[in-house]
N, C-alpha and C positions, 0 to 999 in steps of 0.2 A: 625526542630522539627518534631517528628512523634507522632501520637496519640497512647496512651497506654490504650486500652479499658478494659483490664483485671483488672483494679482498681475499677470497679463499676461506673466509670464516665470517663470523658475525662481528661486525665493527660498527657499533652505534655511532651515528653521525648527528650532531646537534642540528636542530631546526632553529635558525636564528630569527629573532624578531626584527633585526636591523634590515632584513632583506638582502643581506650580503652573500647568501648562499642560494644555490639553484632551487632547493626546496626550502621555503620559508613560510612564516605564518600568514603571509599575504597571498600565497599561491592557492590556486583552485584545488590542487591535490591535497594540501594540508586541510583546507576547509572541509573537504569530503571526509578526511580521516576524523576530523573533530566532530562533525555531525553524526558520523557513523560509529562513534565510540560509546560504549556504555560501561559504567562502573560495575565490576563484579567483586564479589566477596569470596575469600578463600573457603573451600569446602573443609569438612572435618578431616578428610583424607590428605589434605595438603601438608599438614604438619608431619604426619607419619611418612609421606613420600619424601619430604625434604630430609627428614632424619635418616632415611635409608640411602639417600643420594648425596648427602652433605660432603663426604670425603671426595667423591668423584667431581662434584661441582667446585670444590676448593682447589683441586688439582688443575681444572680447566682455568679457573680464575688466575692461579699462579702463573700458568703458561702465558695467558694473554696479558697479564700485568707485566711480565718480563718483556714481552714484545713491545708493549707500550713504552716502557722505560727506555728502550733503545732508539726510540724515534727522535727526530730533531725537534727543537722547540716549536717550529712552525707546524710540524705534523701533530704534535701534542695539542697545540692551540686549536687546530681544526677538529679535534676529537673531544675537546673539553666543553662541557655544558657550563655556561656562565650564569650568574644570577639574573642578568639583564635579558637572558633568553626565555625567562619564565613567562607564562601567559596566565 
């Protein structure tokens, strides 16, 4: 998934393996992201931060889920990560 900031908020956009989207696993941009990515482990403070922010994050989730549910089937499909998109 890549962020799509042009929507007025954070709208994750799938990166398709089929090559059917502008950014896909065959693009140079994706290859750069892949090689420049490193796995990180949560810190000890992560759990306490989440505990302190959980209610706020759940409110944000509810708002964005509401927006998603109002989209057309095509718009939902564009934002849905499918099993075949995995790498």
